[in-house]
N, C-alpha and C positions, 0 to 999 in steps of 0.2 A: 479436630473432629475427624473421624474416619470418613473417607470419601465414599459416597453412595455408589454401589455397584448395581447396575441394571443391565439385564440381559434380555434382549427382545426376541420374540419369535412369533410366528403366525400360528394360530390355533383355530382349526375348523371345528365347528360344533353343531350338532343337530340334536334337539331335545324334543322327544315325543313328536308333536305335530308342528313344532317351530324349527326353523333352521336359520343359521347365521354364521358369519365369519367375523372374528375379532382379532385384535392385536393385544396380546397379554404380555406384561413385563414381569420378569422374575426379579425380585428385590432381595438382596442379601442383608440380613440383620446380624449384628455383632454379639459377641460375648458368650455364645453357646452354640452347640451343634444339634443336640437331640431334642428339638422342639416336639412335644408330644401331646399337648392339649392347649386350647386357647379359647378366649371369650372376648367379646367386645366390651370395652370400657366406655367408649363414647363413639361419636360418628367417625372419628379419625384415630382413635387410640385402642389398643388391644393388650391383653395380658396373657402371658404364655408360661406354661410349665415346661420344665426340662426333666426328662426321666433319669438324668444322671445326678441331679442334686435337688435339694428341697428349697428351691428359691422360685418365687414368682417374679417375672420381669415384665415391665410395662414398656411398650414401644408406641411411637407415633407412626402411623402407616406411611411408608415411603421414606422414613428417616432411619438410618442404620443403627444409631446408638441407643442404649438403654436410657429411658427417661427416669424410671425408678425401679427399685428392686426390694422385695420383701422376703425375709427368711421365714421358713415354716417350722424350723426345728423345735422351738419352744412349744408350739401349738401341737404338732404331730407327735412329739416325744418318741422318736424312733429308737430302735435298738442301737446303742452307741457303737457296737461292733459291726453292725450291718445297717447303716442309717438310711440308705437309699429308699425313698418311698415309692418310686416308680409311678409317678402320676401319669395317667394315660387319657383321661377324659374330663371335659368341662362343659357346663351349660349354664346359661343365665336365666333366672326368673326375676324380673324387676331389678332391684338393686343387689340381689343375691346371686352369687356364682357358686354352683356345686361342683366339686372336684372328686374324681374317683381314681384310685390307684389300680394297678393290674390285678391285685389279689392272687398273683401267681407265685410259683417257686422261682429260684434263680435259674440261670441257664444250665446248671448242673443238676437241677431237680431238688435242690436243698430248700428247706422251709425258710422263709424270710418274713417274720411277723410285721416288720416295718412296712410291708407292702399291702397290709390289710387296713385301708383307711377309706372312709367316705366322709367328706367334710365340706364346710361351706364358709364363704367369706362374703362380706358386702364390699362393693366398690362404689365410690362416688368421686366426681371430679369438680373442683372449684378453682377457678383462676389457673387452669392448666395443671393443677396438682392433684394427684390421686390419693385418696384416703382408703386404706384397706383395713377392714375390721374382721376378726375371726368371730364366727357364730357358734355358740354352744360348745360341743366337744367333737373331736374326731372319732367317728364310729369305727370300731375294730372287729365287729362280729358279722359283717356282711357275708363273707365267704361261708362261715358256719351256717348262717341263715339259709343261704342258697343250697348248701349241701343237704340241710335238713328238710327243705320244702318237699312235700310228697309229690307235688305236681311236676317236679324236676327230677324225680327218681330215675326215669328212663335214660337220662343223660349221664348217669354214674359220675357225678361231679366229685364224689369223694375220691375216686381213683384218679380223675383228671387233675385234682389238686395235688397229687404226688408226682406229676410229670412236668418236665421242663415246659415252659409256656409255649415255645415255638416247635415242640416235637408233636407228632401226631397224637391227638387226644388230650393235649395239655389244657390248662386252665388259664385264660388270659382275657381280662376285660379291657377293652380299649375305647369303647364308645359310650357316651353319656348324652342323653337328650331330655329336654323338658317336654312334657305333653301339654296341650292346651288347658287341661284341668289341674295342672300343678303336680303331676306325678313325675317320676323319672323312668327312663328306659335305659337299661344296661345293654350295650352292644358287645357281643363276644367276638373276639378275633379267633378264639379257640375255646372249646371244641367245635368242630363242624359235625353236624348230625350224620347218621348213617346214610341218609339220602342226599348228602352234600349241601344241606341248607345251613344258613347262619342263624344264630340264636339271639333273640331279643327277650329280655326279662324285665317286667315292670317292678319298680319299688313304689308301693302305694302311698307311703307316708313319710316322705323325705323331711318335712318340717319337724316331725316328731323324732325321727331317727337321729338327727344331729343334736337333739336334746337328750339323747340316751335311751330312747324307746327302741324296742325290738323292731327290726325291719319287717314289714308285711310284704311278702313276695306275691306278685300276681301270676296270672297264667302265662306260660311261655308262648312266644310266637316264633315260628320257623319261617324264614323268608329265603327266597331263591336269589342268590347272588352269583350264580354260575360257579359254585364251588369255592367262592371266596369267603373270608371272614370280614367282620366289621372293623374298620380302622377309625372311623369317625362317623357320627350321626348328629344331625342338627335339624330342628324344626323351624320353618319360616312361617310366621303367623300370617303375613300378607298373602302368601300363596296357599296356605293351609296344606303344606307338604313337608315331608321329611326329605332331607338330602343325605345320602349315605356314600361315603368313600369306602370301597371294599378292596381288599388285597389278600395275598396269600397268608395262611396261618403261620408259615415259616418265612424264610428269607427269599425264596425263589418263586416268582410268579408275577402276574400283571395286576395293575390297579385299574379301577373303573369307578365312575360316578353314577349313582342311581337316584331316582326320586321314588317316594313311597307315600301312599295315602295314610298309612298307619293302621289300615284295616287288616286284621289277621288273615282274612280270606283272599286278599289281593296281593299279588307279588309286586315287588318293585319293578320299575322300568329303567332300563339302562339309558344313560345319556349318550347317544351314539355320536361317533366321529370325534370324541375327545381322547387325546393321547396324554396320559399322565406319566408316561415312562420317564420323563425328564426329572420328575420329583418322586419322593417317597412320602406321600401325603399322609399325615397322622392327625391333622386337626383341620376343621373347617368352622367358619362362623359367619354370621351376617351382622352388619352394623344395625343399630336400632332403626326400625322403620324402613329398612332398605330391602326390597325384594329383587333387585336387579344384580347386585354384586355379591358373589360367593367368594369369600377369602379363604384360600387354601395354604396350609403351612406344612413344610417338609421336615421330616426327621432326617437330618444329614449326618448322623454320627458315623456312618460308614463311607461318606463321601471323601475322596482323596484330596488332600491339600499338601502340596510339595511331597507327594508320594506316601503320605501317612494318612491314616484314618483321622477325620476331622477332630474327633473327641480325644485324640492322643497328641494333638499339637498344643502349643501354649494357648491359654485362653484368649490372649489378645488377638490371636490369629483365627479363632473359631468363629463360625457363622452358620446361620441356617437360612434357607430360602423360603420365599412366600410369593404368591401371585393372587391377583384379583381377577375373577372371571365374570363376564357379563352373561347372565342367564336369560335366554329369550323368553 
């Protein structure tokens, strides 16, 4: 078994009216670099998507090796010539986990239909073994529905969808959150609005969408993240708050954590004193019933291992980092 690698550091953190200092440990997990979306499976297990392949991997928190892995290819049916689905967001509602891909072009601005998927799985654990079941079908028309929605016309998503996702004005969905009433919120990393705000768009009927019904798009919400886009968004029922990791729409810029009430007329509040510069956080999740520990996962595809980008080394040497933060 691969030896667990833990890197300790002190993290000072002040959240709204509360302040505290904590010791957070960064844990490295094996078998992939580009961790891009995650959801809790149980109190101590989580499932992760990698935006470089179509596999969901299950880990036990604090243990570096993969517990189980599930291929998505037969369910997603990607283009054989360009099979990467580019999964970027996940959120859990009861036993069901919804997953969303970027819906963007590739880095050269070329169309990649394999990246147009919204889908769902169920996850259950019995005697330490995870059972994953695909639900309905993988929906392929979400980007078209967003482009056609009249309430989103001012964002010119038709043009955005022709631009590389990390270029100015590109199209890139990276966040997915469940609302208390069972809807989904799409969090856009790109485009950023003309006023420098991030875009959140509701999907009103996710249960019907994964059964093949047309997506009903809600009214957009523009939120202030200090010029950043959304990298991950998650709702915590115990606190009745959304937690948002925000970062640059491209490769250069800083990351920050925010809390948000979900009310369109109220801006998110930054979690002060937190430095996420050691990680490139692409996914956050809470374990069931836990309002204290926010689990953050880093996309480490560009992290150097023996002088090479992580995703370019042998898979046995690949890893991604994660840490658990105590929220005051």
